[in-house]
N, C-alpha and C positions, 0 to 999 in steps of 0.2 A: 221298597224297603229291603235292606240286606239283612238276612237272617244267618247267624252263625250257629251251627250245630255240629258237634263232634268234629271240629276242625275244618268243616266245609262251609262255604258261603253260598247261600241260596237267595235269589231275588224274587220277591213277590210284590204284586200290586196291592196297595192298601187304599181303603176308602174310609172317610170319616163317619162318625156317628155309630148308632147302635147296630145297624145292619152291617156296616164296615167292620165293626169289632167282631160280630158273629162270623163273618166271612174270614177274618184274620184267624180267629180261633180254629175254625175248620181247616184252614190251610196249614196251620201249625200242627194240628192233630195228624193230618195226612203226612206231613213232612217227617215228623218224628214217630209216626206209626203208633199213635195212642188210640185207645178205644174211647168211644163216647163215655163221658162221665169220669174218666181218669184225670186226675189233677196234674197240672204242670205249672211251672213258674217261669216268668219271663222278666228280663231286664232290658229296658230300652236305653240305648246310648245315642245321643244326638248332640249337635252343636247348637249352642245358644245363638239365636239370630243376631243379637246386638253385639255380643263380645266374642263369639266363636269358641267360648269355653265348652269343654265336654261336659254334658249333663248325663247323669245316670238316673233313670226313672224306673223304680221298682214296681213290679206287679202289673197285672192286666188292667187295673183301674187307671193306669197312666197311659192307656192306649190313645185317648183323645189328645193329650199333650204331645205324645210322640208323633202322631200323624200330623199335627200342626207344625211341629219342628221339621218333619220330613218335607212337608209342602213348602215351607219357607226356604229350606236348603235347596230343594229342586228348582224353585223359582230363581234363586240367586245363581245357581249353576247355569241355568238356561240364559239368564241375562248376561253372564260373563261370556258364554259361548257366542251369543249374538254380537256382543261388543267386539270380540276377537275377530269374528267373521267380517263385521263392518270395517274394522281397522285394516284387515287384509285386503278387502275390496278397495278401500281408499288408497292403499299402497300400490295395488295393481293399476289403479286409475292414474296415479301420479307417475308410475313408471311408463305407462303407455303415453301419457301426455308429453313426456320428454322426447318421444320419438315422432312427434307430429311434424309435418312439413311447415316451414316458416310461413306465417301469415294465414294459416288455415287450420282446420280441424279435421280429423279423420273419424269416420264412423263405419262400423261393420255390423252386420246382422248374422248371428249364428244360424246356420241352416240355409242361408241365402247363397246365391252364387258367390264364388270366391272373389275377394277384392275389397276395396274400401272406397268411399266417396270422399272427395276433398271439397270442403265448403269454404267459400271466401266471404 
């Protein structure tokens, strides 16, 4: 989760549930140098999973909803990265296939001796 404080962005790992909330509060206290027992206010901003609209969730009681949104956003980001990587791999395969000898297929093994095999 990205934390904005005094114009700087800090990234911290968050975990769901009561223990995750306590850990989050401790990390925030350390980040903004608050003593135990000093009050602080927090506003969470996240993207709605279905619409992408920006949501503002006020107060520490919104922690569970914010971590849920963060998890969904992270899963969506990872999925997009995997799709892009698969697409790039497919394009590389297509480019390599256009360079094959006619009537055969080429194969190479990274780390093996240089060269390729032609299969008929």
